[in-house]
VEXGUKOL-782029 format. One line per 8 residues: for each residue z, y, x of C-alpha. Coordinates in Angstrom, 1 decimal, m for minus. Layout:
VEXGUKOL-782029
Z/Y/X; ...;
end
This chain:
VEXGUKOL-782029
m13.9/m59.5/45.9; m15.4/m57.5/49.1; m12.5/m55.5/50.6; m14.7/m52.8/51.3; m15.9/m52.4/47.9; m12.1/m52.7/46.6; m11.1/m50.1/49.1; m14.1/m47.7/49.7;
m11.9/m45.4/52.0; m8.7/m47.2/52.6; m5.7/m48.7/50.7; m4.6/m46.4/48.1; m1.2/m44.6/48.8; 0.8/m42.1/46.6; 3.6/m39.8/47.8; 5.6/m37.9/45.2;
7.4/m34.9/46.6; 10.9/m34.1/45.2; 10.8/m33.0/41.8; 7.3/m35.1/41.1; 9.2/m38.6/40.7; 8.5/m38.9/36.9; 5.0/m37.8/37.0; 4.3/m40.0/40.0;
5.8/m43.0/38.5; 3.5/m42.5/35.3; 0.4/m42.0/37.5; 1.6/m45.1/39.4; 1.5/m47.2/36.2; m1.8/m46.0/35.1; m3.3/m46.8/38.3; m1.7/m50.2/38.6;
m3.1/m51.0/35.1; m6.6/m49.9/36.1; m6.4/m51.8/39.4; m5.4/m55.1/37.3; m8.3/m54.5/34.9; m11.0/m53.8/37.7; m10.0/m56.2/40.3; m7.8/m58.6/38.6;
m4.9/m57.9/41.1; m1.3/m57.2/40.5; m0.2/m54.4/42.7; 3.8/m53.8/42.9; 3.2/m50.1/43.4; 1.1/m47.5/45.3; 4.0/m45.3/46.1; 4.7/m44.9/49.8;
8.4/m45.2/50.7; 9.5/m41.7/52.5; 12.3/m39.3/52.5; 13.0/m35.8/53.6; 16.5/m35.5/54.4; 18.3/m32.4/55.4; 21.1/m31.5/57.8; 24.1/m29.5/56.8;
22.6/m26.4/58.3; 19.7/m26.6/55.8; 17.2/m27.9/58.2; 15.1/m30.8/57.5; 12.5/m33.6/58.5; 10.1/m36.3/56.9; 10.4/m39.8/57.5; 7.8/m42.4/56.3;
9.4/m45.9/56.1; 6.1/m47.7/56.3; 2.7/m47.8/57.8; 0.1/m45.6/56.3; m2.7/m46.2/59.1; m6.0/m46.2/57.4; m4.8/m45.4/53.9; m6.2/m43.0/51.5;
m3.1/m40.7/50.7; m2.4/m38.7/47.7; 0.6/m36.3/48.0; 1.8/m34.7/44.6; 4.1/m31.6/44.9; 5.1/m29.1/42.7; 6.3/m26.2/44.8; 7.9/m24.5/41.5;
10.5/m27.0/41.0; 13.9/m25.1/40.9; 15.6/m27.9/39.4; 16.1/m29.6/42.9; 18.9/m28.6/45.2; 19.9/m29.4/48.7; 23.1/m28.8/50.6; 23.6/m25.9/53.1;
26.8/m25.0/54.8; 28.7/m26.9/51.6; 26.5/m24.7/49.0; 24.1/m26.2/46.4; 20.9/m24.2/47.0; 18.0/m24.4/44.6; 14.8/m25.3/46.4; 12.2/m22.5/46.5;
8.6/m22.5/46.7; 8.8/m22.1/50.5; 11.3/m25.2/50.8; 8.8/m27.3/48.9; 5.9/m26.0/50.8; 8.0/m26.8/54.2; 8.6/m30.3/52.9; 5.0/m30.8/52.2;
3.8/m29.8/55.7; 6.6/m32.0/57.0; 5.1/m35.1/55.0; 1.6/m34.4/56.5; 3.1/m34.1/59.9; 4.9/m37.5/59.5; 1.6/m39.0/58.6; 0.4/m38.0/61.9;
m3.2/m38.2/61.4; m2.9/m42.1/60.9; m4.4/m42.0/57.5; m8.0/m42.4/56.5; m7.9/m39.6/54.3; m5.2/m37.1/52.9; m5.6/m35.2/49.5; m2.8/m32.8/48.2;
m2.3/m32.3/44.4; m0.6/m29.1/44.0; m0.8/m28.3/40.4; 0.2/m24.5/40.9; m0.8/m23.2/44.0; 1.9/m22.0/46.7; 1.8/m18.2/46.5; m1.5/m18.3/44.5;
m0.5/m15.1/42.2; m1.2/m12.9/45.1; m4.8/m13.4/45.7; m6.2/m10.2/46.9; m4.9/m7.4/49.5; m4.3/m4.3/48.1; m2.6/m2.7/51.2; m1.1/m3.9/54.5;
0.1/m7.2/52.9; 0.0/m10.8/53.5; m2.4/m13.3/52.0; m0.1/m16.2/51.8; m1.9/m18.7/49.8; m5.0/m18.3/51.9; m3.0/m18.8/55.0; m1.4/m21.9/53.3;
m4.7/m23.5/52.6; m5.8/m22.9/56.1; m2.8/m24.4/57.4; m2.8/m27.7/55.4; m6.4/m28.1/56.2; m5.7/m27.4/59.9; m3.0/m30.1/59.9; m5.6/m32.7/58.7;
m5.5/m32.6/54.8; m9.1/m33.3/53.5; m8.9/m32.2/49.8; m6.5/m29.9/47.7; m6.5/m30.2/44.0; m4.9/m27.8/41.9; m4.9/m26.5/38.2; m5.8/m23.4/36.6;
m5.7/m21.4/39.8; m5.1/m17.5/39.3; m8.1/m16.7/41.3; m10.3/m19.9/42.3; m11.9/m17.6/44.9; m8.9/m18.3/47.2; m11.0/m21.6/48.1; m13.2/m19.3/50.2;
m10.4/m19.4/52.8; m11.3/m23.0/53.4; m15.1/m23.3/52.8; m15.9/m26.3/54.8; m12.8/m28.3/52.9; m12.6/m30.0/49.7; m11.2/m27.9/46.8; m11.2/m28.7/43.0;
m9.6/m26.4/40.4; m9.1/m28.4/37.2; m8.5/m27.1/33.5; m6.1/m28.7/31.0; m8.8/m27.8/28.1; m8.9/m31.6/26.8; m5.0/m32.0/26.9; m4.5/m28.7/25.0;
m7.0/m29.7/22.1; m5.4/m32.9/21.8; m1.9/m31.4/21.6; m2.7/m29.0/18.9; m4.6/m31.2/16.8; m1.9/m33.9/16.8; 1.0/m31.1/16.2; m0.8/m28.7/13.9;
m2.8/m31.4/11.6; m4.1/m28.4/9.6; m5.5/m26.5/12.3; m9.2/m25.7/11.3; m11.9/m24.9/14.0; m13.8/m22.4/11.8; m14.7/m19.1/13.2; m13.7/m17.5/9.8;
m10.1/m19.1/10.1; m9.3/m19.3/13.9; m10.0/m16.9/16.9; m9.3/m17.3/20.6; m7.4/m14.6/22.2; m7.3/m13.7/26.0; m4.0/m11.6/26.7; m5.9/m9.7/29.6;
m9.3/m9.3/31.0; m8.3/m11.7/34.1; m8.2/m14.5/31.6; m11.3/m14.2/29.6; m12.9/m17.0/31.2; m10.6/m19.6/29.5; m10.9/m17.9/26.1; m14.9/m17.9/26.7;
m15.1/m21.7/27.3; m12.7/m22.6/24.2; m15.0/m20.3/22.0; m18.2/m21.6/23.4; m17.4/m25.3/22.9; m15.8/m24.8/19.4; m18.0/m22.1/18.1; m15.2/m19.5/17.7;
m14.9/m15.8/17.9; m12.6/m14.3/20.4; m10.7/m11.0/21.5; m9.1/m9.7/24.5; m6.1/m7.4/25.1; m6.4/m4.8/27.9; m3.4/m4.3/30.1; m2.4/m0.6/30.7;
m0.4/m0.4/33.7; 1.7/2.1/35.5; 0.4/1.9/39.1; 2.7/4.6/40.5; 5.7/2.0/40.6; 6.3/m1.6/41.7; 9.0/m3.6/39.7; 9.7/m7.3/40.5;
6.6/m7.5/42.6; 3.9/m6.1/40.0; 3.0/m2.8/38.2; 4.6/m2.6/34.7; 2.6/m2.9/31.8; 2.7/0.3/29.5; 0.8/m1.3/26.5; m1.7/m3.7/25.4;
m4.9/m2.5/23.6; m7.0/m5.0/21.6; m10.7/m5.3/21.8; m12.3/m7.5/19.3; m13.0/m8.1/15.6; m10.5/m8.2/12.9; m7.5/m11.0/13.2; m6.2/m10.4/9.6;
m5.6/m13.7/7.8; m6.7/m15.5/11.1; m5.0/m18.4/13.1; m5.0/m17.2/16.8; m4.7/m19.0/19.9; m3.7/m17.1/23.0; m4.8/m18.8/26.3; m3.1/m17.9/29.6;
m2.5/m19.4/32.9; 1.4/m18.8/33.1; 4.4/m17.3/31.3; 6.8/m15.9/33.8; 9.0/m13.3/32.1; 7.3/m13.8/29.0; 7.2/m10.0/28.0; 3.2/m10.2/27.8;
2.8/m13.0/25.9; 5.5/m11.9/23.2; 4.0/m8.5/23.1; 0.5/m9.8/22.6; 1.8/m11.8/19.7; 3.5/m9.0/18.1; 0.5/m6.7/18.3; m1.6/m9.7/16.6;
0.9/m10.0/13.9; 0.9/m6.1/13.2; m2.9/m6.5/12.7; m2.2/m9.2/10.0; m2.8/m12.4/12.0; m1.6/m15.4/10.1; m0.2/m17.9/12.8; m0.1/m17.4/16.7;
m0.3/m20.4/19.2; 0.1/m20.2/22.7; m1.7/m22.3/25.3; m0.2/m21.9/28.8; m0.9/m23.9/31.8; 2.3/m23.2/33.6; 5.4/m22.3/31.8; 8.0/m20.9/34.1;
10.3/m18.8/31.6; 11.8/m17.0/34.8; 14.1/m14.9/32.4; 15.3/m17.8/30.3; 14.6/m18.8/26.9; 16.6/m16.6/24.6; 13.7/m13.9/24.0; 11.3/m16.7/23.0;
14.1/m18.1/20.6; 14.3/m14.8/19.0; 10.4/m14.1/18.6; 10.2/m17.7/17.1; 13.0/m16.7/14.8; 11.3/m13.5/13.9; 7.9/m15.2/13.1; 5.7/m13.9/16.0;
4.5/m17.3/17.0; 4.4/m20.8/15.7; 4.3/m23.0/18.9; 3.8/m22.8/22.6; 1.7/m25.6/24.4; 2.2/m26.1/28.1; 1.8/m28.8/30.5; 4.2/m30.7/32.7;
2.3/m29.8/35.9; 5.5/m27.7/36.9; 9.1/m28.4/36.4; 10.2/m28.0/32.7; 13.5/m26.7/31.7; 15.5/m29.5/30.3; 16.3/m27.0/27.4; 12.9/m26.9/26.3;
13.2/m30.4/24.9; 15.6/m28.9/22.0; 13.1/m26.0/21.1; 11.2/m26.8/18.0; 8.5/m24.2/19.0; 7.6/m26.0/22.4; 5.0/m28.8/23.0; 4.3/m30.5/26.3;
0.9/m31.6/27.0; 1.1/m34.5/29.5; m1.2/m34.5/32.3; m0.1/m37.7/34.1; m3.0/m39.6/32.9; m5.4/m36.7/33.8; m4.0/m36.7/37.3; m4.3/m40.5/37.7;
m7.8/m40.3/36.6; m8.7/m37.6/39.2; m7.2/m40.0/41.8; m8.8/m42.9/40.6; m12.2/m41.1/40.9; m11.7/m39.4/44.1; m10.5/m42.9/45.5; m13.5/m44.4/44.5;
m15.6/m41.6/45.8; m17.2/m40.8/42.4; m18.3/m37.7/40.9; m15.6/m35.5/39.3; m18.0/m33.4/37.2; m17.2/m35.2/33.8; m13.4/m34.7/34.7; m13.6/m30.9/35.5;
m15.8/m30.2/32.4; m14.6/m32.4/29.7; m16.9/m31.5/26.8; m18.0/m34.8/25.7; m14.2/m35.9/25.7; m13.4/m33.2/23.4; m16.5/m33.9/21.2; m15.5/m37.6/21.0;
m11.8/m36.8/20.2; m12.6/m34.1/17.4; m14.9/m36.6/15.9; m12.3/m39.4/16.0; m9.8/m36.8/14.3; m12.3/m35.7/11.7; m12.3/m32.2/12.9; m15.5/m30.3/12.0;
m16.6/m27.5/14.3; m19.8/m25.6/15.4; m20.7/m24.7/19.0; m21.9/m21.3/19.7;
end
């Protein structure tokens, strides 16, 4: 087969940063399978051999042990993987987002402009929660995007960005914001077989005004009604980096006797999600399910165990885009929506210079899946 057709940009290369080894292995397996089916060629691996060793002082560097000249490189980086540590002055230090981001820059620097194209897949954007300036403060996410593109990164792929308008900081570079809509639909249908996509039995709930877009999408394609909670905050004080929430006020139709799916981008401490679930139960909701792209659980799992035992929610569905605490495997209330195949599809599509429209808006795939599973629904 013509090599230009086989390698439209350059040979495909994968670099999985620390903490992304398992995801990278799964992505590599999918790509090898598809490459075999399309080109009838066996590939040992697409993974590039590299390392980010550290000195005892905590300093580090990146080393790539093979040529990447002319390659189409995809770097997968989870900056929120606190499960990885390094030695500094004899102490075990958990890697912070800053550490992961610094290692990412080291890898890009080690590539040294030799690759034909470099794409960074960063599922949860580094410093993406601080998306607008309210005072004399930094805009770290925007600066990071500019820094990466100035270093030679051609495309940045992220998921469920806190505010996708951050891409305005790099208007001449590639930026894609994907959503796990399809994966969550699959997960709830397979784990809650009696779920019914009927507007008289199921309602989508946004926990705040900022997340309305997610609930509107599900409501539109599934023909469901939706509601929203409005967060009342105390703007006179700042605790743990944000203004504390005083109360959640509900806007929407009655939820009495209804199943509810609460959709949000992340669980940090979890106080908001649990409070919303309690408020819905007080209003007579039947079962509460949660879709959340990034489950960080920064304050541990105990409060969720207690809320589950008290019947405030049935299950929390989240992706494996960021590090999942190993203890979550023992929780009956937690379900992982695996995103490895989706990331592999994105890489395969970009590698072939094809459009990503169908991947970014999976209406047809959701229709096909629900029809296959015998689920009836009506679009709005």
